[in-house]
N, C-alpha and C positions, 0 to 999 in steps of 0.2 A: 446433326446431333442437336437435341434440345436439352436445355438446362432449366430446371424449375427451382426458383429461389423463393423461400418463404419470407414473409415480411420480418424485418428485424434490423437492429442496429449493429454495426461492426465495432468490435472493441479488441484491443490488444496491440502487440508489437510485431512488426513485419520488416524483414530485411529486403530492401528494394533491389531488384535485379539490375544488372549492369546496363549502362546507357546504350541503346541501340544506335543512336546517332553517332556517339563517340566510337563505337565498335566498327561501324562501316569505314570511317575515316582512318582509324588505327590499322585495320587490316590492309587497306590499300597502301598506306605509307609503309607498312612492314613489307608488303610485296614488292614495293619499288626500291627497297633497301637491298644492298648487296651483303647478305649475311643472315644470321638467325636472330629474330626477335622473339621474346617470350612475353606472352600476354596473359594476365591472370584475371579471374572473376569474369569469365565469358558466359553470357547467356545465349545459347544457340537457338534463337528464334528462326522462323522460316526466312525472314528477310536477311538476317545475318548470314544464314547458311547459303542463301542465293549469292551474296557477295563473295563469301569464301570459296564456294564451288566455282564461281565465275573466274576468280583470280587463278585458281588451279587449272580450269579448262583452257584458259588463254595462255597457259604456260608461264605466267608471271611469278608463280610461287608454288612451293610445296608446303603442306600443312600436316602437323602431327599433334594429336590430342594428348594432353598430360593430365595427371591426377589433379583433382581439386578444381575443376572447371577451367583448366588452363589450355593454351594453344601455343605451339611452337611454329612460327612461320619462317621458312627459309626463302627469302626474297632473291629474285634474279637481278635486281637493280636495273641499270640501263641496258643490260645485255639480253633481257628476256625476249624470246621470239613469240610472235602472236600466232595462235591457232584459231581456227574458226569454230563458232558455236557456243553460245551462252544461253542458258535457261534462267531468266530473271524471276520466274514465278510471278508474284504480284508486287515486286519491290521496285518502286520508281527510283529509289536511291541507287540501287544496283545498276539499273539501266543508264541513268544519267551520269553516274560517276565513271563507269567503265568505258563508255564510248570514247571519250577523249583520250583515255590511256592507250587504246588500240591505235588511234590516229597519231599520238605522240611518237609511237614506235614504227609508224609507217606500215601498219598491218591491215588485215582484212578479217572481219568477223560478222556473223549473223546473230542478232539478239532476238530471243523469243521470250514470250511470257503470256500471262493470262489475258483474256479478252479485254478486261477493264484496263489493264496496264497498257496494252497496245493502243488503246484509244486516248490515253492521256497526252497532253500537249507536248510536242517535240519541236515546235516551230523555231525556237531560238537556235537550236543546232542546225536545222535545215537552212535557215537564213544565213548563218555564218559559214557553213562548210561548202555549200554548193558553189558560191562564187570563187572558192579556192580550188575548184576542180576535184573536190573530195566527193566520192560516191556516198549518197545518203538516200537509200531507196526503201520505201515502205511497201510491203506486200502482205498477203495473207500468211506467208511463212514467217514474217517478222521484219526486222529492220537490218538491212545490210549496209555496212560502212566499209570504205576502203580508201586509203590515201595516207597523206602525211600532213600533220599540222606544221605551220611555219611560224617563226617568231614575228609577231605583228601586233597591231591594235585590234582587239576584238570588241565589237559593240553589240550590246544586247539589252533588252528591257530588264528592269529590276523587279517588276511586279507580276511575273508569271510564276517562277519558282526559283528559289535561291540555289536549288540543286544544279542548275546549269552553270552558275558562277562557281560553285564548289568543284564541279567536275573539271572545269578548265583550270582552276587554281591548282588542283592536284597534278595535272598533266603538264602544264606549261614550263615548270622548272626543268624538265628533262630536255627541252629544246636547246639548240646551239646558240640562240640569241635571246635578247630580252623581249618581253611582251607586256602589253597592257590590257586590262579589262575595263572598258568604259561603259557605264550604265546610262541608258537613255531616259530612264524614269527613276523615281525614288525607289530604294531597295526595301522590299518587304522580307520578313524573316531574317533580318540582319544578323541576329545572334547565331544562326546556323553557319553563316559565312565566317563569323569570328571563331566558331568552333573548328572550322576547317583550317583557318590560319593558325590556331593554337596547336592542332595536331601536326601540321607541317613543321612548326617550330620545334616540337618535341623530337622530331626525326631529323633535325638539322637543316631544314629548308625554310627559306623566308620569302614572303611576299608582303606588301605593305600598301596602305592607303596613301596616295598622293594628295587626294582631297576626298570629299564626301562621295563622289561618284567615279573615282578613278583608282584602280588597283594596279600597282607595278609588280611585275613578276620577273625577276632576273632569271636568265637561262644558265645553262651549263652547271646546274646544281646536282648534288647527289644526296639521296636520302640515306640516313645511317640507322642501322638496327638498334633497338632499345629493349629494355626490360621494364614492364610497367603493368599496373593493375587498372582495370576499368572502374570508373566511378558509378554511383547509382544513377538511375534514369529518372529525371524529373518529370518527363512526360508520363511515365508509368506511375510514379508516386502520386501524381495528381488525382488518380481515381481513388486511392485509399485515403488521401487527405480530404477529399470531398466527402467521402463516406463518414469520416470523423466529424466534419462540419454539420452533417445532416443528422445530428442527434447521437452520434457515436463518440468514440474516444480511441483514436488510432495514432500510434507512434511509428514513424517510418525511419528506419536505420540505414546507414550507408550512403547518405547524401552529402555531396560536396557543396557547401554554401557559397564557395567562391567559383563555382562552375560557370563556364561561358554559356551554358544552356539557357536559352530564353524562357523555357517553360517553368523555371523557378519563379516566374511571375505569378504562379498560382498562389504564393504566400501573401503578397500584398492584396490580391483580389479577395482571398478568404477573409483577410482582416477588414477590408472595406465593406464586406457583406455582414460583418459582425461576429464571425467565428472566433473562438479562442485559439490562438496560435502561439505555441511555446517552442523556442529555438535553442538548441544546444549543439555543441560540436558534433557534426555527422548525424544528427537526428532532429526530427521535427515532430511535435505532438500537436494534434488538432482535435478540439472538442466542440461539440455543438453549442450554439448560442441562438439568440433571436436574430435570424438573418433578414436582411433587407435587400431589395433589388437594386442593382447598380447598372450603369452603362459600361460596356466592355468592348474596347477596340481590339479585335483579334488579328489585325493585319500582320503583327509580328509573332503571334502565338496561335496559329490556326489549329494545331493539334489539340489545344485545350478546349476548343469551342464545344465539342459534344458534351463533355462533362460539365462545362460551365452552364450549358442549357439545363442539365439536370439540377444543378445547384439553384438555378433560377426558379425551379418548381418548388423549392423549399423556402423561398424568400417571401416576405411580405411586400406587396407592391409589384412593380414591373421591372424585370431584368431585360436589358436590351443588349444583344450581341450584334456588332456592326463591323463594316469593312471585312466581310466574310465571304466574298464572292469566290475565292479560290477553293472554298470547301466543296464546291460543286465538281471539282476536278480531282478528287481524292479517290480512295478505293471504292467509295460510293459517292453519290451526291449527298454529302453529309448534312447540308441544310435541309433538304427534302426528307432524308431518312430520319433525322432526329425529330423534325416537326411531326412527321407522320406517326412515328412510334411513340413519342411522348403523348400525343393525342390519344393513341390507342390505350394508353395507361390512365387516361383521364385528365391530362394536363390541358391548360388553356394556352395555346401556342399559335402565334401568327408568323408567317414567313414572307419575306420579300426577296428581291433579287440578290441582295448581299447582306441581309440582316434577318434576325429572329427577335421576336418579343415574347417573353414568357410572363404571364400574369400568375404569380404564385398564390397559393392559399394553404399555408402550412398547417392551419387548424384542421382543414378537411383532408389534406394530403392527396394522394392519388389512389385510384381504385385498384390498379393491378390488371392482370390479364395476360394475353399472349402478344408477343411482339417479335419482330425480325431484326437480325443484325445487318441485313443486306450484304452479307459476306464481308463485313467491315469490322476489323478488330476493335477500333476505337468506339464504334457504335455499340458493339456487343458489351464491352466493358462499362460504358456509360449507362446502358440499360440495367446492368447488374447493380450499379450504384443506386439507380432509381428505385430499386426494390425497398430501400430503407424508408421511402416515403409512402409506400403502398399499404393498403388495408388487407389486400388479398395477395396471393402468390403471383409471381411474375414468371412467365415461361419465355425464354429467349431461344428462338429458332436460329439455326446456323451458328450455334455457339462455338463450334470448332474454329471459327475464324480468328479467335484470340491467339492461336498459335503463330500467327504472322509476326507478332511482337512479343508474346508472353505465353509460352507453353504451360507455365505453372499457375496461370491466373486463377482458375477455378479452385485449385487446391489452396492457394493463398486466401481466397475468400472463405473457404472452410476453416482455415486456421484462425481467422478473425471472428469465428462464430456464425458465419453465414450459413443458413440452412439450405443445403443444395440437394437436389435429387436429379441425377442424370440417368437413372435406370440401373445404376450399379450399387446403389445404397444411398444413405443420407448421412 
């Protein structure tokens, strides 16, 4: 599907959808609880559905939809029996979170997914599990795992993906003894691990830092069912806040300013660039200003990098994004994809092994034209934001990729005054 966006600034108020990152963790904790959890304000993106369907397929939970975007999860707790076969779609979180759950219960399963997902790094699990006698076999059919985790010290790198750490954290409390997770390198995306620890605490399970690189995970714990609503998604809000900074005026509603989500770092970055940022309880308003390029370390906030690159195009001077090597291992090679597509729209972008430099020219703006999402939701949404800088229309190919995280994204753009033509009207 192609979406054509006319040049223009976004203005208005938008309720931000629920946090995809929080939802993954909440669904898993609910499935591991013995009883019924009620979860409100659920956005059923493709990634979230992959986790929900995976938990049901594995026999860990039953799910029932309720009115008003709610879900009722009947968890099997420690008693759930594992069945084989999970389709993860393109969700790396689903794949990396569910594998340890199967092994914590001594089960067997085959995990399948899209080509790009199956090519993403899984080395930390392979290195941990195989010496324990656990089957971890990759083939064209997917990844087969079989065996049982044991209470012990688990050592892994902290600079590949925090999802491996979170996956172990969620599973190890089910074991009969205590475990530790020892990081061999400094941890990147630390806030995502903190989000996992927060979710566990809500469901009555604890793990804690013994020092900066050592997590203690007591065993023989039980998750308890809860009733809760999901908070707004800072990763998703960043696209609309960026659009406000690029000459618009956007207010995002439903955000938790005390959230553990690291992507709320978009606010100090916007302020450093010179945007007008107004913060009230549960809402943030951003308006355009005279933006200037800044240096941005994205080691802890990799999901913000694509839209930060777009913001760089609207800045005076040079914006530099660095410590970004992990972007090459996402749904697309995001460094390459964003560099290529912004250049197609007329931007001055240089790319290195783990960095991008964007030399902005806000007076001239961008030309516009046709670009591709590379089947990557964050690339597609970032290119939509770039249309605010363009003199001519922007056509985004593979625009359906936004459904991975935000099925309503294009409709939300329309609500804020974005001129869209997808062949069904404007």
